[in-house]
N, C-alpha and C positions, 0 to 999 in steps of 0.2 A: 206440390212441387215445391214450394219457398219453403216448407218447414221441413221436408226433407233435406233440402238443400242445407240448411241452417244446421240441421243435425250431422251431416257428412259432416261439413267444416269442421263441427267441433271433433269429431271422430281422427280425422286428420291432425288438429292441433294437440290432441291428447295422445297421440303415438308418437309424434313429432317432439314433445316434452319428455315423453318415457323413455326414448332413445337418446337424447339430446340432439337431436337434428334439426334443422330447418327442414320443412315440408317441401321446398322446392327440390331437396335431395332424398326424398322420398318418392319422389314424381321421374325420379330418373335423371335429377343433376339439371344444372344450368347450362343453357345455350346462348346465354348473352350476358354480359356484364352489369347492365343499366337497363331502365326500361323506360320508353318513350312515352310522355302522358300528355293528352290535351284536355283543356278545361271550357267552361263557356262563360259568358260575358259575367261579369259582376263575379267572377270564381264559383260561379254557383248560386247566387244569390236568385230565389225565384221568379221573382217580376223581372229584374233584368234578364235570364233565360227564357219564359215563355212570353212576356209581354212587350217588347222592344221590335219596333219596326220602322222607326222613324230614323235617318240616316245619323242624325246627330249622335243620338248614345250609342248606334251601331260602330260608330268610328272611335269614339273616345273611350268607351269601355273596352274593346279590344288591345289598344294601344295600352291599357294600364295592366291587362293579361299578360302581354307581350313583355313588357317592362319587368316583369315578376319572374321572366326566365322562359316562358313557354314558347316553344315553336311551331305550336299549332293551337287552331281554337276553332269550337262551333258555335254556331248561331241558328237558332228556333226563329227567323224573320218570313217565312213563307206566310203568304194571306191567308187568311182562314177563308174557303174556298169551296163554292158550287162545283157542281160537274164540269160547268163552263164559265167562264169567268170575263173573256173578253180582253182586248189588244191593253188596255190601260193598266192593268194590274199585272201583266206579263212586262210591262216595260216599267212601272216602278220598281217591280224586285229586281229587275236587270240595273235599272240606274243605281239602286240601293247597292247592290252588291257589287257594281264595280266602284263606286266609292270606296268601300271598305277594302276592297284589294288595293286601292291605291294607297290608300291609309298604312295599311301594315306591310306593304311591298311583297316581292316576290319570294322572300326567305320564310315566310310564315304560311304554314299550311291552312287552309280554310276548308271547314267542313260544314255542310249545310244541312241541318236536320229538319225534314219535311213532315215529320210525327204522324205521318199518316192522313193528313189533312185533305189529302188532295185525289182526283180520279186519274185513271192512268192519262187521260188527253191533257190536263192542266199540269201533272207533273212533266209531260216529255215538253209542254210550250214551256215552262217555266226551265227547264233542266237546259234545254237547246239555248233559250236565251242569256244563260249564264255562263256557258260553257267557256267563251272565251277567259272568263278569269280563272280557269284550271281550277276547280275545287279539288280538293282531295278526295273526296266523294260526298255524293249524296244521300242523306239516309231515310230509309222508310219513305218512301215516293207515295206509295199507296198502303191501304190497309194489309195486313198480313195475312188474312186469311182465302183472299184468292191468289194464287202463286202464278196462273197466267196471267194476270192484270201485270204483277210484277215483271214478269218476263216479258212481256208486250213495252213497257218503258226500259227494259236494260238494252232491247234491242235495237230502242229507237233514239238512243242519246251515246253521246261520246264521252260522257262522264262517268267514273267508276260507281256503283251502285253500292249500298249496305243494306243490311235487313238483319233482323233476326230477334231483337228484345225481347218482343213477345211470344217467343216461341219457346215450348219446354221440350226435351228429351230429343235424342238423334233421331227420333220416328216424324217429328216434326219438321226437322230440319230436311226431311231425306228428298222431299219433291224440290226444295230449292235447291240441291245439290244436283238431282238427276235432269232438272231443267235447264241450270246453270243460269238461275234465275237474278245472281249479283256476284259482285266481285268481292266482296267483302262480309263476313257474317257477325254477327254480335250478339251471341248468347249474354245472358246476364247468369254470372255463376252462383248466384241466391237466388235463383227462380228455375234455373233450367233442370237441375238436379244434383247440382254439386260440381267437385272439382273433376271427380271421375270422369261423371258424364262430360261433363265441358272437353276434356281432355280427348273424348271419343267424336263427338261433333266435330272437334278441330281436325282431329286425323282424317275424318271424311273429308272436311272439307280440303285438307292439303292434297288428295287426290286431283282435285278439280283446280288446282292453282289457287286457292282464295285463300286471302288473309285474313285474321282473326283480329277484331278490336272490341273485346267485350263490353257491353253494357255495365256502366257503373255509376248510380245517381244516389251510391246510397253511403252507410256510415263506415267509419274507420277499421272496421273487422274487416268489410267487404273489399274496402284498400287493400289489405294483409293480405288477404284469398287472392284477388288479382294480381298481386304482385310475385307470388309463388307462382301461378299459375304462367302469368306472362317469361318468366327467367326460364321456365321448363319447357316451354311448348314452340317447336322450331318453328311455326307459321304466324306466330302472333305478329301483328303489325303496330298497334298504337293504344294506348290503355285509357280511356273516359277516367277523371273525377272530378269531383266539387270538393276541393278544398276549405270554401269558406261559405258553405250553404248556411250554417248555423255559427254564432261567436263562440259556443263551449262545446264545438264537436270534439278536439284532443283533450278535454279534460275528462272525459268519462273513459278513458282508457290510458294505459300504460304502456308504451311501444318502443319499439327502435326502428320506426320508418324515418325515412331520409330523404330530402330531395334536394336536386341541384341542377341548376341549369334547363328545367323543363322535364329531370327524368326522376323517376325513382332509384334509389341504389340498393345494392344488394343486401339483405340483412341475412346474417347466420344465428340469430337468436333462435332457439328450437321453439319447435311447434311453428304457429302462424306469426309468432313474435310479439304479441297483443295480449294484454289481459285487461279485462272489466276491470275498472274503479268504480264498484258498487255504490260506495257512499256519494259520489260524484254524479252516477246514471239516476239515483234516487232522486237527485235535484229535479231533474227533467222526464217526469212519469208521461206515457204514450198520451197524446192526444190526437184525436183524430182530425186530419187534414181537412179543409174544406176546399174542394175545389170550385170556385165561384168566377165564372167568366162570362161576363153579358157581351163582350165583345164578337163572340163569335154565332153570329146573327146576320143574315143574309139580307139586302135592301128589301126584301118584301117579306121579312119578319121570319123567315124560316131557320130552324137551329142548324147551325152546322157543327161540323166534326171539331172539337177541339184541338 
């Protein structure tokens, strides 16, 4: 489905450029003038995103993000968890999130990504413990394959729940909708089947009053695709980006994307508004990322979900 999504994006780009029209107009036209963004600690630098658990960095790094104009930020600071962890873990997370909320204030929305690391029992305890900090949403509190478990969490907490980055096509989202298992869906436009499939998923979500906040930890072409999707999709909510994941991110494309005060601005360049700079891209050949995490280990030596 990832390959199909990429080919489908290319077809939209080709059609838009052949007609001298931006893709969002091919999708029906803009329903908003700009697109709200959020990012992660360090702007997307991997260690900051996935390995920051202490209160110090969790306060300093978000302040840096807010200083860049963002009005929303997401953190991945939930402990690597077994089925049950006990009171000390719950209190530690609650104290950390309380300090973070005090540091960034009430005007900045805070999202907490559980990354599917927890069981329903622990997710419920964690979320209820941080509810008074009013997260914008808690993301993927449990792994996605058990919709009933997700529904249990959603019914047991008073914080909005988001999920969907690991699901593809509207058929995998169907149970989520029918059981009303979340408040926000997060299809990844580069994996779920492409722009048209994502639009079908969003239309199904609209029936259940769900918002759409697409998953996007990917590159500049993915950003352009997300921009056009957001401009043309009525129940779009907020867009994830990682604009600082590698220093050469924007060297590999020529583009018309612009940001201001935590928003992407509308682009009327033909197609997706992005062209690959092949000579620059050749300087950065694919290398398999090694996901080594020696911290996801329980006290008894058992391996926990990353």
